[in-house]
Each structure stands twice: as structure tokens, then as C-alpha cells.
N, C-alpha and C positions, 0 to 999 in steps of 0.2 A: 657284144654280149657281156663281157666282164663288167662294163659300166652299168648295165641294167641290173646285174646281180648285186653289185656294190650298192647301187641306189636303193634296191629293194631291202637289202640287209640293214642299211642305215635307217630307212623309213620304219622298218619293223622294230628296230632297237629304240628309236625315238618314241614311237607309239607306246612301247612297253614302259619306258622310263616315265613318260607323261602320266600314264595310268598309275604307275607305282607312286608317283608324287601325289596325285590326287587322292589315292586311297590312304596314303600316309597322313595327309592333311586331315582327311575325314576322321581318321582314328586318333591322331594325337591332338587335334584342335577341336573339331566340331563336335565329336562325341562328348568331350569334356565340357564344351560350351552348353550343350543340351542338358547334361547332367547338372551343371551349376544352377541352371534355372529350375530344374526339377527338384533338386534337393536344397536349394537356397544356400549353396556352399561357395562363398566368395573365394576360398582358397583354390578352387578349380580355375577361376578367372585369373588368379595370380599365375598359375602354371602355364596358361596358354598365351599370355601376353609378354612381350619383351619389356625389359626395364626401360628401353628407349622408346616406348609407345608414344604415339601421337594420336589422340582420340578427338575427332571432330563430330559434333552432334548438331545436325540440322542447320549447319552454317551459323549457329548461334554462339557456340563456345568451343574452346580447345582445352583439352586436359592432358596432363602427363600421366605416366603410369601410377604414381602414388595417389593423386587425387581421384583418378578413375577407379582404382581398386578400393580406396577408402569409401567412395560413394557406394560401391556394391556391398561392401561390408556393412555399412549403416542400413542400406536399403534391404538387404536380405535378412538382417537381424530384426528389423522392424516388421518385415513381412511375416517372419516366423511368429512373432508375438501377436500379430493381428490375423493369423490364419489365412494369409493370402498365398495363393499358389499360382504357378505359371506353367504354360506349355509354349515353347518357342520352336519354330521350325524355319528352315532355310530352303530356298530354291534358287537356282543359279541360271544366269543367262550368259555368263562369261567366266571361264576358269583357264588361266594361262600359267604355266609353271615351267621351270627348268630345275636342275638339281639343287639350286640354292635360294631362289626367290620365286614368289608366286603372287599373282593378282587375281582376286576373285570378286565378282560383282553379282548381285542378285537381289532377291526380295525376301524379307522376313515376315513372318506372321507371329504375333505375340498375343496369346490368350491369357487374360488374367482371370483367375478362378474358373478354369475351364470346365470343372465338374459341377458348377452351380447352375441354377435355372436360367441365369442371365449373364453369361460370361462377357467380358469386354474384349473386343478384338481390335488389334492395331496392325497396320501394315506399314512397311517402310522399305526403302531401297538402301543397300549397303555397298560399300567398296572397301575391301580389306587387302592390305599388302602384308605378305608373310615372308619371313626370312629364316633360314636354318641357323640356329645358334647352338654350337656344340653338337651338331647332328640332329637337333630337334626343331621342328617347325614352331615358330612363334609369330604372333600378330605384332607387327611394328607400326601399322597405321590402320585405323578403323574410322570410316566415315559413314554416317547414316543420316537419312532424311526422309520425311514423308512427302517431299516434293510438293509442298502446299496442299497436302491431302489428296494428291492425285494417284497415289499408290493404293491399289485395292485388290480384291480377290481375283479379278481378271488378270492383272499383271502377275500376281503370285502364281496362278495356275498355268500361265503361259511359260514360265520358267521351268527348268529341269530339276528333278529331285536330287537330293544329296548323293544317292547311290547310282545315279545315271552318269557315272564318270566317263563312260565310253563316248558320250556326246561331246566331250571336250578334249579327248586324247588327240594329240597331233597325228595327222595322217600323212 
């Protein structure tokens, strides 16, 4: 009986820690990520990425933190001048975490000029590794690809929304 109670207590604690980690990642990383695209503020991208970042895009290039952030600085400044706006959203099919590292995989949907008559819509698959740095979650590796244009709205809709953290909590 004691073993069963101990197992249940450990399982409940693990479940709560996992949920807490996912909620913290949502709050400290993904909400700022969304806000960066909404406001075209590259400094928010600086805040959520580790200085040790490895960024891989579509299997075509690899960037470090400085080149990745400088790219967003130039892109967002140009977009402001040209009245380009974005709406980005993430859905997940895997979220694994412990108290110091996390791996998150999913599908993103990027809309360019979402309030226009003819918005451009792009989908891609991502895999992000996060690590706590001084108690704050940071992205240390970010890979995305459209997988030869096979990622679409069906794949996006099959994945879970950002607030559906209970789908990924350890049981």
C-alpha cells in the first residue's frame, strides 16, 4: 500500500512540474515570440533566445545568435517602413520538459498582412530546444522547415494549441 501511495504522489508531483514548465515556457518564451511578430520588435527576439543559439532554417543554413537577431532587426525595421504586418501562431505535437531543459515540436502558421484582402499564409514544422539560463527559459536550438511544402493547414489543425498544456503533461 505504501508503494502505491508513493507512486501516486510522485506521479502527481511530476505531472504538476511538467505543467508548470510548459506554462512557464508559454509565458516567458512564446508570448514574447508572438508579440515580437505583432509589434515587429526584434528586442523581444533577443530576450527569448540564448546567446548560444543554433538556428537552422530549412536545412539550408545555420546561424548563430548574432546573425539571427541582426536578420530580425533588419527584417522588422524594413517591414515597419513598408507597412507589412504579421500574425504567427504555433501548434504542438510534442512537448517534453524537465526543470532545466525542454524539447518542443510542432507546426507554425505565419500570415503576412493578415488584415488585407489577400493575406499570404505559410506553414512549417519546427523543433526547438530550450534551456533554463539563470532561471529563465531560453531557446538554444531552433530548426524549422516546410518539409518540401508538405506542411499545410491539415497538419497545423491536427496539432494542439499552445494553451492545451495538459495534453503534454507527464502522467
